C-alpha positions in Angstrom: -6.4 3.5 10.9 -5.4 3.8 7.7 -6.5 0.5 6.4 -10.0 1.0 7.9 -12.3 3.3 5.3 -15.2 5.2 6.3 -12.9 7.1 8.9 -13.1 11.1 9.6 -10.4 12.6 6.6 -8.5 14.8 9.6 -7.7 11.4 11.3 -6.6 10.1 7.9 -4.5 13.5 7.3 -3.1 12.8 11.0 -2.2 9.4 10.5 -0.5 10.2 7.3 1.6 13.2 8.9 2.7 10.5 11.6 3.4 8.0 8.6 5.7 10.8 7.5 7.6 11.6 10.6 8.2 7.3 11.2 9.6 7.7 7.5 11.9 10.2 8.5 13.1 8.7 11.6 13.5 4.9 9.2 16.5 4.2 7.3 15.8 2.9 3.7 18.2 -0.2 4.5 15.8 -1.0 7.8 14.0 -4.2 7.1 10.9 -3.1 8.1 11.4 -0.1 5.8 9.0 -1.5 3.4 6.1 -1.9 6.1 6.8 2.2 6.3 5.9 2.5 2.6 3.2 0.5 2.9 1.5 2.4 5.5 2.5 5.3 3.9 1.1 4.3 0.3 -2.4 3.4 2.3 -2.5 6.9 3.9 -1.9 8.7 0.9 -4.6 6.8 -1.1 -7.1 8.1 2.1 -6.6 11.7 1.7 -6.8 11.4 -2.3 -3.0 11.7 -3.1 -3.5 8.4 -5.2 -0.7 9.1 -8.0 1.8 8.8 -4.5 0.2 6.0 -3.1 0.7 3.9 -6.5 4.3 5.1 -5.9 4.9 4.1 -1.9 2.9 0.9 -2.7 4.9 -0.3 -5.7 8.5 0.7 -3.8 7.0 -1.2 -1.3 5.7 -4.3 -3.0 9.7 -3.9 -4.8 11.5 -4.6 -1.2 9.5 -8.1 -0.7 11.6 -10.5 -2.4 10.7 -14.1 -3.4 11.5 -15.5 0.1 9.3 -13.6 2.0 5.9 -15.0 3.1 4.2 -12.1 0.9 6.1 -12.8 -2.6 5.7 -9.4 -4.5 3.7 -7.8 -1.1 1.3 -8.2 0.9 -2.2 -8.8 0.0 -3.3 -5.3 1.3 -0.6 -3.2 -0.8 -2.5 -5.0 -3.8 -5.9 -4.0 -2.7 -4.6 -0.5 -2.4 -3.2 -0.2 -5.4 -6.2 -1.2 -7.5 -8.4 1.4 -6.1 -5.6 3.9 -6.2 -5.0 2.5 -9.8 -9.3 2.6 -10.2 -8.8 6.4 -9.3 -6.7 7.4 -11.6 -8.6 5.8 -14.7 -5.8 2.9 -15.1 -8.1 0.2 -15.6 -5.7 -2.6 -16.6 -3.0 -1.9 -13.8 -6.4 -1.8 -11.4 -7.3 -5.3 -12.6 -3.8 -6.2 -12.6 -3.3 -5.6 -9.1 -7.0 -7.3 -7.7 -5.8 -10.3 -9.6 -2.6 -10.4 -7.9 -4.8 -9.8 -4.8 -7.1 -12.8 -6.1 -4.2 -15.3 -6.6 -2.8 -15.0 -3.4 -6.0 -15.0 -1.3 -6.5 -18.3 -3.3 -3.3 -19.9 -2.7 -3.4 -19.2 0.9 -7.1 -20.7 1.1 -8.4 -17.9 2.8 
């Protein structure tokens, strides 16, 4: 739900509440905790919580090691980071996130 633009705002709020509930059931030591944080950050972005979205997405990205397929975080995280930083008026950070997304896409031949 949170990855798709243009949905009913109530659905985004519900998805965010569900992500928050999932987080309460997820151990920060679990391997998939980074997926939870990524989903949480996207939900926060969708409801206008841009600072919180940046915090969640940056934290999620920090949990991806250089050995992972998504070195430093999955591409969608960088797209959402670029949008959140832009909304916060942090143009340089928005551009850096967008550049990371572009690098990933080019490196994978998409």
